[in-house]
PDB file with one MODEL, atoms N, CA, C and O in Angstrom:
MODEL        1
ATOM      1  N   LYS A   1      -9.341  20.284 -29.878  1.00  0.00           N
ATOM      2  CA  LYS A   1      -9.021  21.572 -30.460  1.00  0.00           C
ATOM      3  C   LYS A   1     -10.239  22.482 -30.494  1.00  0.00           C
ATOM      4  O   LYS A   1     -10.104  23.705 -30.472  1.00  0.00           O
ATOM      5  N   GLU A   2     -11.426  21.890 -30.546  1.00  0.00           N
ATOM      6  CA  GLU A   2     -12.620  22.711 -30.592  1.00  0.00           C
ATOM      7  C   GLU A   2     -12.984  23.265 -29.212  1.00  0.00           C
ATOM      8  O   GLU A   2     -13.578  24.338 -29.112  1.00  0.00           O
ATOM      9  N   HIS A   3     -12.628  22.532 -28.140  1.00  0.00           N
ATOM     10  CA  HIS A   3     -12.963  22.946 -26.782  1.00  0.00           C
ATOM     11  C   HIS A   3     -11.687  22.952 -25.933  1.00  0.00           C
ATOM     12  O   HIS A   3     -11.415  21.973 -25.238  1.00  0.00           O
ATOM     13  N   PRO A   4     -10.907  24.025 -25.974  1.00  0.00           N
ATOM     14  CA  PRO A   4      -9.644  24.037 -25.220  1.00  0.00           C
ATOM     15  C   PRO A   4      -9.843  24.060 -23.708  1.00  0.00           C
ATOM     16  O   PRO A   4      -8.906  23.760 -22.967  1.00  0.00           O
ATOM     17  N   ARG A   5     -11.044  24.410 -23.228  1.00  0.00           N
ATOM     18  CA  ARG A   5     -11.281  24.424 -21.782  1.00  0.00           C
ATOM     19  C   ARG A   5     -11.384  23.014 -21.209  1.00  0.00           C
ATOM     20  O   ARG A   5     -11.315  22.842 -19.992  1.00  0.00           O
ATOM     21  N   LEU A   6     -11.544  22.019 -22.045  1.00  0.00           N
ATOM     22  CA  LEU A   6     -11.631  20.639 -21.561  1.00  0.00           C
ATOM     23  C   LEU A   6     -10.263  20.001 -21.336  1.00  0.00           C
ATOM     24  O   LEU A   6     -10.173  18.948 -20.704  1.00  0.00           O
ATOM     25  N   ILE A   7      -9.210  20.613 -21.835  1.00  0.00           N
ATOM     26  CA  ILE A   7      -7.868  20.021 -21.710  1.00  0.00           C
ATOM     27  C   ILE A   7      -7.461  19.865 -20.240  1.00  0.00           C
ATOM     28  O   ILE A   7      -7.020  18.774 -19.876  1.00  0.00           O
ATOM     29  N   PRO A   8      -7.579  20.880 -19.366  1.00  0.00           N
ATOM     30  CA  PRO A   8      -7.232  20.664 -17.954  1.00  0.00           C
ATOM     31  C   PRO A   8      -8.107  19.599 -17.286  1.00  0.00           C
ATOM     32  O   PRO A   8      -7.627  18.824 -16.459  1.00  0.00           O
ATOM     33  N   PHE A   9      -9.379  19.569 -17.645  1.00  0.00           N
ATOM     34  CA  PHE A   9     -10.277  18.550 -17.096  1.00  0.00           C
ATOM     35  C   PHE A   9      -9.798  17.147 -17.456  1.00  0.00           C
ATOM     36  O   PHE A   9      -9.777  16.262 -16.600  1.00  0.00           O
ATOM     37  N   LEU A  10      -9.423  16.943 -18.684  1.00  0.00           N
ATOM     38  CA  LEU A  10      -8.936  15.633 -19.116  1.00  0.00           C
ATOM     39  C   LEU A  10      -7.610  15.280 -18.449  1.00  0.00           C
ATOM     40  O   LEU A  10      -7.385  14.128 -18.075  1.00  0.00           O
ATOM     41  N   ILE A  11      -6.741  16.263 -18.301  1.00  0.00           N
ATOM     42  CA  ILE A  11      -5.444  16.014 -17.659  1.00  0.00           C
ATOM     43  C   ILE A  11      -5.653  15.579 -16.205  1.00  0.00           C
ATOM     44  O   ILE A  11      -5.073  14.590 -15.757  1.00  0.00           O
ATOM     45  N   PHE A  12      -6.484  16.326 -15.475  1.00  0.00           N
ATOM     46  CA  PHE A  12      -6.700  15.981 -14.065  1.00  0.00           C
ATOM     47  C   PHE A  12      -7.476  14.678 -13.904  1.00  0.00           C
ATOM     48  O   PHE A  12      -7.238  13.933 -12.952  1.00  0.00           O
ATOM     49  N   THR A  13      -8.378  14.399 -14.798  1.00  0.00           N
ATOM     50  CA  THR A  13      -9.121  13.141 -14.741  1.00  0.00           C
ATOM     51  C   THR A  13      -8.192  11.955 -14.984  1.00  0.00           C
ATOM     52  O   THR A  13      -8.271  10.947 -14.283  1.00  0.00           O
ATOM     53  N   ARG A  14      -7.330  12.075 -15.957  1.00  0.00           N
ATOM     54  CA  ARG A  14      -6.376  10.990 -16.236  1.00  0.00           C
ATOM     55  C   ARG A  14      -5.363  10.839 -15.111  1.00  0.00           C
ATOM     56  O   ARG A  14      -4.990   9.720 -14.758  1.00  0.00           O
ATOM     57  N   ALA A  15      -4.914  11.964 -14.541  1.00  0.00           N
ATOM     58  CA  ALA A  15      -3.968  11.892 -13.422  1.00  0.00           C
ATOM     59  C   ALA A  15      -4.619  11.225 -12.209  1.00  0.00           C
ATOM     60  O   ALA A  15      -3.985  10.425 -11.522  1.00  0.00           O
ATOM     61  N   GLY A  16      -5.881  11.556 -11.948  1.00  0.00           N
ATOM     62  CA  GLY A  16      -6.584  10.916 -10.836  1.00  0.00           C
ATOM     63  C   GLY A  16      -6.795   9.436 -11.059  1.00  0.00           C
ATOM     64  O   GLY A  16      -6.646   8.643 -10.130  1.00  0.00           O
ATOM     65  N   GLY A  17      -7.139   9.053 -12.272  1.00  0.00           N
ATOM     66  CA  GLY A  17      -7.304   7.630 -12.590  1.00  0.00           C
ATOM     67  C   GLY A  17      -5.999   6.870 -12.484  1.00  0.00           C
ATOM     68  O   GLY A  17      -5.967   5.738 -12.002  1.00  0.00           O
ATOM     69  N   THR A  18      -4.915   7.498 -12.938  1.00  0.00           N
ATOM     70  CA  THR A  18      -3.599   6.856 -12.833  1.00  0.00           C
ATOM     71  C   THR A  18      -3.183   6.705 -11.379  1.00  0.00           C
ATOM     72  O   THR A  18      -2.653   5.666 -10.988  1.00  0.00           O
ATOM     73  N   GLY A  19      -3.421   7.734 -10.579  1.00  0.00           N
ATOM     74  CA  GLY A  19      -3.089   7.650  -9.151  1.00  0.00           C
ATOM     75  C   GLY A  19      -3.910   6.593  -8.437  1.00  0.00           C
ATOM     76  O   GLY A  19      -3.387   5.867  -7.592  1.00  0.00           O
ATOM     77  N   ALA A  20      -5.197   6.500  -8.768  1.00  0.00           N
ATOM     78  CA  ALA A  20      -6.042   5.478  -8.139  1.00  0.00           C
ATOM     79  C   ALA A  20      -5.580   4.076  -8.528  1.00  0.00           C
ATOM     80  O   ALA A  20      -5.541   3.178  -7.688  1.00  0.00           O
ATOM     81  N   ALA A  21      -5.232   3.890  -9.793  1.00  0.00           N
ATOM     82  CA  ALA A  21      -4.751   2.582 -10.240  1.00  0.00           C
ATOM     83  C   ALA A  21      -3.417   2.239  -9.579  1.00  0.00           C
ATOM     84  O   ALA A  21      -3.192   1.088  -9.204  1.00  0.00           O
ATOM     85  N   ALA A  22      -2.538   3.219  -9.432  1.00  0.00           N
ATOM     86  CA  ALA A  22      -1.248   2.971  -8.776  1.00  0.00           C
ATOM     87  C   ALA A  22      -1.447   2.611  -7.308  1.00  0.00           C
ATOM     88  O   ALA A  22      -0.745   1.742  -6.790  1.00  0.00           O
ATOM     89  N   ASP A  23      -2.387   3.261  -6.629  1.00  0.00           N
ATOM     90  CA  ASP A  23      -2.653   2.951  -5.231  1.00  0.00           C
ATOM     91  C   ASP A  23      -3.226   1.547  -5.070  1.00  0.00           C
ATOM     92  O   ASP A  23      -2.855   0.825  -4.144  1.00  0.00           O
ATOM     93  N   ILE A  24      -4.116   1.164  -5.955  1.00  0.00           N
ATOM     94  CA  ILE A  24      -4.685  -0.186  -5.895  1.00  0.00           C
ATOM     95  C   ILE A  24      -3.610  -1.242  -6.153  1.00  0.00           C
ATOM     96  O   ILE A  24      -3.573  -2.269  -5.475  1.00  0.00           O
ATOM     97  N   LEU A  25      -2.740  -0.991  -7.128  1.00  0.00           N
ATOM     98  CA  LEU A  25      -1.640  -1.931  -7.382  1.00  0.00           C
ATOM     99  C   LEU A  25      -0.696  -2.005  -6.192  1.00  0.00           C
ATOM    100  O   LEU A  25      -0.239  -3.089  -5.826  1.00  0.00           O
ATOM    101  N   HIS A  26      -0.405  -0.870  -5.591  1.00  0.00           N
ATOM    102  CA  HIS A  26       0.478  -0.862  -4.421  1.00  0.00           C
ATOM    103  C   HIS A  26      -0.131  -1.681  -3.290  1.00  0.00           C
ATOM    104  O   HIS A  26       0.565  -2.479  -2.663  1.00  0.00           O
ATOM    105  N   LEU A  27      -1.409  -1.495  -3.026  1.00  0.00           N
ATOM    106  CA  LEU A  27      -2.060  -2.253  -1.964  1.00  0.00           C
ATOM    107  C   LEU A  27      -2.151  -3.739  -2.292  1.00  0.00           C
ATOM    108  O   LEU A  27      -1.995  -4.579  -1.405  1.00  0.00           O
ATOM    109  N   ALA A  28      -2.399  -4.069  -3.548  1.00  0.00           N
ATOM    110  CA  ALA A  28      -2.553  -5.475  -3.924  1.00  0.00           C
ATOM    111  C   ALA A  28      -1.234  -6.223  -3.916  1.00  0.00           C
ATOM    112  O   ALA A  28      -1.210  -7.418  -3.621  1.00  0.00           O
ATOM    113  N   LEU A  29      -0.138  -5.551  -4.231  1.00  0.00           N
ATOM    114  CA  LEU A  29       1.136  -6.244  -4.354  1.00  0.00           C
ATOM    115  C   LEU A  29       2.004  -6.157  -3.104  1.00  0.00           C
ATOM    116  O   LEU A  29       2.773  -7.080  -2.835  1.00  0.00           O
ATOM    117  N   LEU A  30       1.906  -5.087  -2.339  1.00  0.00           N
ATOM    118  CA  LEU A  30       2.834  -4.889  -1.232  1.00  0.00           C
ATOM    119  C   LEU A  30       2.194  -4.939   0.148  1.00  0.00           C
ATOM    120  O   LEU A  30       2.912  -4.940   1.148  1.00  0.00           O
ATOM    121  N   ASN A  31       0.887  -4.980   0.233  1.00  0.00           N
ATOM    122  CA  ASN A  31       0.218  -5.003   1.518  1.00  0.00           C
ATOM    123  C   ASN A  31       0.212  -6.434   2.063  1.00  0.00           C
ATOM    124  O   ASN A  31      -0.186  -7.357   1.351  1.00  0.00           O
ATOM    125  N   PRO A  32       0.645  -6.635   3.308  1.00  0.00           N
ATOM    126  CA  PRO A  32       0.676  -8.006   3.846  1.00  0.00           C
ATOM    127  C   PRO A  32      -0.708  -8.570   4.158  1.00  0.00           C
ATOM    128  O   PRO A  32      -0.834  -9.765   4.423  1.00  0.00           O
ATOM    129  N   ASP A  33      -1.739  -7.745   4.131  1.00  0.00           N
ATOM    130  CA  ASP A  33      -3.086  -8.243   4.391  1.00  0.00           C
ATOM    131  C   ASP A  33      -3.679  -8.965   3.189  1.00  0.00           C
ATOM    132  O   ASP A  33      -4.713  -9.622   3.309  1.00  0.00           O
ATOM    133  N   VAL A  34      -3.034  -8.851   2.030  1.00  0.00           N
ATOM    134  CA  VAL A  34      -3.526  -9.486   0.807  1.00  0.00           C
ATOM    135  C   VAL A  34      -2.719 -10.752   0.562  1.00  0.00           C
ATOM    136  O   VAL A  34      -1.489 -10.705   0.551  1.00  0.00           O
ATOM    137  N   SER A  35      -3.386 -11.875   0.366  1.00  0.00           N
ATOM    138  CA  SER A  35      -2.710 -13.142   0.112  1.00  0.00           C
ATOM    139  C   SER A  35      -3.127 -13.663  -1.257  1.00  0.00           C
ATOM    140  O   SER A  35      -4.296 -13.980  -1.478  1.00  0.00           O
ATOM    141  N   TRP A  36      -2.169 -13.752  -2.174  1.00  0.00           N
ATOM    142  CA  TRP A  36      -2.441 -14.256  -3.518  1.00  0.00           C
ATOM    143  C   TRP A  36      -2.209 -15.760  -3.596  1.00  0.00           C
ATOM    144  O   TRP A  36      -2.755 -16.422  -4.479  1.00  0.00           O
ATOM    145  N   ASP A  37      -1.410 -16.305  -2.689  1.00  0.00           N
ATOM    146  CA  ASP A  37      -1.063 -17.720  -2.709  1.00  0.00           C
ATOM    147  C   ASP A  37      -1.605 -18.370  -1.438  1.00  0.00           C
ATOM    148  O   ASP A  37      -0.978 -18.280  -0.382  1.00  0.00           O
ATOM    149  N   ARG A  38      -2.747 -19.014  -1.530  1.00  0.00           N
ATOM    150  CA  ARG A  38      -3.388 -19.593  -0.345  1.00  0.00           C
ATOM    151  C   ARG A  38      -2.750 -20.896   0.096  1.00  0.00           C
ATOM    152  O   ARG A  38      -2.844 -21.255   1.270  1.00  0.00           O
ATOM    153  N   LYS A  39      -2.105 -21.613  -0.809  1.00  0.00           N
ATOM    154  CA  LYS A  39      -1.544 -22.921  -0.452  1.00  0.00           C
ATOM    155  C   LYS A  39      -0.218 -22.793   0.280  1.00  0.00           C
ATOM    156  O   LYS A  39      -0.030 -23.418   1.324  1.00  0.00           O
ATOM    157  N   ASN A  40       0.711 -21.992  -0.250  1.00  0.00           N
ATOM    158  CA  ASN A  40       2.053 -21.916   0.332  1.00  0.00           C
ATOM    159  C   ASN A  40       2.160 -20.889   1.452  1.00  0.00           C
ATOM    160  O   ASN A  40       2.960 -21.070   2.370  1.00  0.00           O
ATOM    161  N   ASN A  41       1.375 -19.817   1.400  1.00  0.00           N
ATOM    162  CA  ASN A  41       1.489 -18.773   2.399  1.00  0.00           C
ATOM    163  C   ASN A  41       0.095 -18.210   2.699  1.00  0.00           C
ATOM    164  O   ASN A  41      -0.243 -17.123   2.229  1.00  0.00           O
ATOM    165  N   PRO A  42      -0.709 -18.930   3.469  1.00  0.00           N
ATOM    166  CA  PRO A  42      -2.087 -18.481   3.685  1.00  0.00           C
ATOM    167  C   PRO A  42      -2.199 -17.260   4.596  1.00  0.00           C
ATOM    168  O   PRO A  42      -3.181 -16.524   4.503  1.00  0.00           O
ATOM    169  N   GLU A  43      -1.229 -17.025   5.469  1.00  0.00           N
ATOM    170  CA  GLU A  43      -1.275 -15.896   6.388  1.00  0.00           C
ATOM    171  C   GLU A  43       0.053 -15.143   6.352  1.00  0.00           C
ATOM    172  O   GLU A  43       0.875 -15.323   7.250  1.00  0.00           O
ATOM    173  N   PRO A  44       0.286 -14.307   5.343  1.00  0.00           N
ATOM    174  CA  PRO A  44       1.582 -13.630   5.220  1.00  0.00           C
ATOM    175  C   PRO A  44       1.828 -12.589   6.304  1.00  0.00           C
ATOM    176  O   PRO A  44       2.980 -12.226   6.543  1.00  0.00           O
ATOM    177  N   TRP A  45       0.789 -12.098   6.964  1.00  0.00           N
ATOM    178  CA  TRP A  45       0.979 -11.080   7.984  1.00  0.00           C
ATOM    179  C   TRP A  45       1.625 -11.645   9.234  1.00  0.00           C
ATOM    180  O   TRP A  45       2.127 -10.884  10.062  1.00  0.00           O
ATOM    181  N   ASN A  46       1.625 -12.986   9.393  1.00  0.00           N
ATOM    182  CA  ASN A  46       2.266 -13.581  10.556  1.00  0.00           C
ATOM    183  C   ASN A  46       3.779 -13.593  10.439  1.00  0.00           C
ATOM    184  O   ASN A  46       4.466 -13.756  11.448  1.00  0.00           O
ATOM    185  N   LYS A  47       4.316 -13.427   9.245  1.00  0.00           N
ATOM    186  CA  LYS A  47       5.761 -13.432   9.048  1.00  0.00           C
ATOM    187  C   LYS A  47       6.399 -12.061   9.259  1.00  0.00           C
ATOM    188  O   LYS A  47       7.622 -11.937   9.204  1.00  0.00           O
ATOM    189  N   LEU A  48       5.590 -11.035   9.500  1.00  0.00           N
ATOM    190  CA  LEU A  48       6.130  -9.699   9.711  1.00  0.00           C
ATOM    191  C   LEU A  48       6.704  -9.559  11.110  1.00  0.00           C
ATOM    192  O   LEU A  48       6.104 -10.001  12.090  1.00  0.00           O
ATOM    193  N   GLY A  49       7.858  -8.947  11.189  1.00  0.00           N
ATOM    194  CA  GLY A  49       8.457  -8.657  12.476  1.00  0.00           C
ATOM    195  C   GLY A  49       8.044  -7.280  12.950  1.00  0.00           C
ATOM    196  O   GLY A  49       7.359  -6.554  12.229  1.00  0.00           O
ATOM    197  N   PRO A  50       8.453  -6.910  14.159  1.00  0.00           N
ATOM    198  CA  PRO A  50       8.061  -5.598  14.676  1.00  0.00           C
ATOM    199  C   PRO A  50       8.765  -4.451  13.950  1.00  0.00           C
ATOM    200  O   PRO A  50       8.303  -3.312  14.019  1.00  0.00           O
ATOM    201  N   ASN A  51       9.862  -4.722  13.264  1.00  0.00           N
ATOM    202  CA  ASN A  51      10.609  -3.668  12.576  1.00  0.00           C
ATOM    203  C   ASN A  51      10.221  -3.528  11.108  1.00  0.00           C
ATOM    204  O   ASN A  51      10.773  -2.671  10.417  1.00  0.00           O
ATOM    205  N   ASP A  52       9.296  -4.335  10.612  1.00  0.00           N
ATOM    206  CA  ASP A  52       8.888  -4.264   9.205  1.00  0.00           C
ATOM    207  C   ASP A  52       7.859  -3.163   9.009  1.00  0.00           C
ATOM    208  O   ASP A  52       6.835  -3.111   9.690  1.00  0.00           O
ATOM    209  N   GLN A  53       8.158  -2.288   8.065  1.00  0.00           N
ATOM    210  CA  GLN A  53       7.221  -1.213   7.741  1.00  0.00           C
ATOM    211  C   GLN A  53       6.419  -1.640   6.528  1.00  0.00           C
ATOM    212  O   GLN A  53       6.991  -1.976   5.491  1.00  0.00           O
ATOM    213  N   TYR A  54       5.101  -1.632   6.645  1.00  0.00           N
ATOM    214  CA  TYR A  54       4.272  -1.998   5.511  1.00  0.00           C
ATOM    215  C   TYR A  54       3.248  -0.938   5.174  1.00  0.00           C
ATOM    216  O   TYR A  54       2.500  -1.091   4.208  1.00  0.00           O
ATOM    217  N   LYS A  55       3.195   0.132   5.946  1.00  0.00           N
ATOM    218  CA  LYS A  55       2.285   1.225   5.611  1.00  0.00           C
ATOM    219  C   LYS A  55       2.934   2.118   4.574  1.00  0.00           C
ATOM    220  O   LYS A  55       4.158   2.231   4.511  1.00  0.00           O
ATOM    221  N   PHE A  56       2.098   2.752   3.760  1.00  0.00           N
ATOM    222  CA  PHE A  56       2.603   3.600   2.679  1.00  0.00           C
ATOM    223  C   PHE A  56       3.343   4.805   3.234  1.00  0.00           C
ATOM    224  O   PHE A  56       4.426   5.141   2.754  1.00  0.00           O
ATOM    225  N   HIS A  57       2.778   5.455   4.233  1.00  0.00           N
ATOM    226  CA  HIS A  57       3.394   6.633   4.831  1.00  0.00           C
ATOM    227  C   HIS A  57       3.192   6.584   6.336  1.00  0.00           C
ATOM    228  O   HIS A  57       2.115   6.929   6.822  1.00  0.00           O
ATOM    229  N   PRO A  58       4.214   6.158   7.092  1.00  0.00           N
ATOM    230  CA  PRO A  58       4.050   6.104   8.544  1.00  0.00           C
ATOM    231  C   PRO A  58       4.084   7.505   9.136  1.00  0.00           C
ATOM    232  O   PRO A  58       4.913   8.329   8.749  1.00  0.00           O
ATOM    233  N   VAL A  59       3.192   7.770  10.064  1.00  0.00           N
ATOM    234  CA  VAL A  59       3.136   9.075  10.709  1.00  0.00           C
ATOM    235  C   VAL A  59       3.640   8.931  12.139  1.00  0.00           C
ATOM    236  O   VAL A  59       3.015   8.262  12.962  1.00  0.00           O
ATOM    237  N   ASN A  60       4.768   9.559  12.426  1.00  0.00           N
ATOM    238  CA  ASN A  60       5.342   9.601  13.778  1.00  0.00           C
ATOM    239  C   ASN A  60       5.595   8.211  14.352  1.00  0.00           C
ATOM    240  O   ASN A  60       5.413   8.003  15.552  1.00  0.00           O
ATOM    241  N   VAL A  61       6.006   7.266  13.532  1.00  0.00           N
ATOM    242  CA  VAL A  61       6.316   5.922  14.019  1.00  0.00           C
ATOM    243  C   VAL A  61       7.723   5.565  13.558  1.00  0.00           C
ATOM    244  O   VAL A  61       8.025   5.590  12.365  1.00  0.00           O
ATOM    245  N   ASP A  62       8.579   5.233  14.521  1.00  0.00           N
ATOM    246  CA  ASP A  62       9.933   4.784  14.200  1.00  0.00           C
ATOM    247  C   ASP A  62       9.949   3.264  14.357  1.00  0.00           C
ATOM    248  O   ASP A  62       9.991   2.753  15.476  1.00  0.00           O
ATOM    249  N   TYR A  63       9.916   2.551  13.247  1.00  0.00           N
ATOM    250  CA  TYR A  63       9.794   1.098  13.274  1.00  0.00           C
ATOM    251  C   TYR A  63      11.057   0.406  13.776  1.00  0.00           C
ATOM    252  O   TYR A  63      11.006  -0.762  14.161  1.00  0.00           O
ATOM    253  N   SER A  64      12.183   1.106  13.778  1.00  0.00           N
ATOM    254  CA  SER A  64      13.419   0.462  14.214  1.00  0.00           C
ATOM    255  C   SER A  64      13.466   0.276  15.732  1.00  0.00           C
ATOM    256  O   SER A  64      14.223  -0.566  16.217  1.00  0.00           O
ATOM    257  N   ASN A  65      12.683   1.035  16.488  1.00  0.00           N
ATOM    258  CA  ASN A  65      12.726   0.935  17.946  1.00  0.00           C
ATOM    259  C   ASN A  65      11.612   0.084  18.543  1.00  0.00           C
ATOM    260  O   ASN A  65      11.531  -0.045  19.764  1.00  0.00           O
ATOM    261  N   LEU A  66      10.756  -0.497  17.715  1.00  0.00           N
ATOM    262  CA  LEU A  66       9.639  -1.292  18.237  1.00  0.00           C
ATOM    263  C   LEU A  66      10.128  -2.666  18.700  1.00  0.00           C
ATOM    264  O   LEU A  66      11.053  -3.240  18.126  1.00  0.00           O
ATOM    265  N   LYS A  67       9.499  -3.166  19.727  1.00  0.00           N
ATOM    266  CA  LYS A  67       9.831  -4.489  20.254  1.00  0.00           C
ATOM    267  C   LYS A  67       8.549  -5.310  20.336  1.00  0.00           C
ATOM    268  O   LYS A  67       7.449  -4.760  20.411  1.00  0.00           O
ATOM    269  N   ILE A  68       8.705  -6.629  20.322  1.00  0.00           N
ATOM    270  CA  ILE A  68       7.558  -7.528  20.430  1.00  0.00           C
ATOM    271  C   ILE A  68       7.127  -7.605  21.885  1.00  0.00           C
ATOM    272  O   ILE A  68       7.938  -7.895  22.765  1.00  0.00           O
ATOM    273  N   ASP A  69       5.857  -7.347  22.134  1.00  0.00           N
ATOM    274  CA  ASP A  69       5.297  -7.518  23.458  1.00  0.00           C
ATOM    275  C   ASP A  69       4.228  -8.602  23.380  1.00  0.00           C
ATOM    276  O   ASP A  69       3.241  -8.457  22.658  1.00  0.00           O
ATOM    277  N   GLY A  70       4.423  -9.659  24.106  1.00  0.00           N
ATOM    278  CA  GLY A  70       3.429 -10.716  24.077  1.00  0.00           C
ATOM    279  C   GLY A  70       4.065 -12.069  24.273  1.00  0.00           C
ATOM    280  O   GLY A  70       5.243 -12.161  24.617  1.00  0.00           O
ATOM    281  N   PRO A  71       3.304 -13.114  24.059  1.00  0.00           N
ATOM    282  CA  PRO A  71       3.798 -14.469  24.328  1.00  0.00           C
ATOM    283  C   PRO A  71       4.823 -14.958  23.318  1.00  0.00           C
ATOM    284  O   PRO A  71       5.519 -15.936  23.592  1.00  0.00           O
ATOM    285  N   ASP A  72       4.947 -14.301  22.132  1.00  0.00           N
ATOM    286  CA  ASP A  72       5.890 -14.776  21.129  1.00  0.00           C
ATOM    287  C   ASP A  72       7.310 -14.295  21.381  1.00  0.00           C
ATOM    288  O   ASP A  72       8.232 -14.785  20.728  1.00  0.00           O
ATOM    289  N   SER A  73       7.529 -13.365  22.293  1.00  0.00           N
ATOM    290  CA  SER A  73       8.859 -12.803  22.492  1.00  0.00           C
ATOM    291  C   SER A  73       9.734 -13.677  23.356  1.00  0.00           C
ATOM    292  O   SER A  73      10.887 -13.334  23.614  1.00  0.00           O
TER     293      SER A  73
ENDMDL
END
């Protein structure tokens, strides 16, 4: 109440901290490059198919039309 000019600063600082925490949680929980269980699933990225989208925001990529190219197909 004594410094009303600090209110926008605090709002944006808290919003930035919340966004950073949400991004870290998103990467830690949904990214296939992170493995929390080393015994049962040591390499979770090997279970992804060509149609699985794991990026937060794909740019100009249609995952439904991708095909496997290589020795596993």
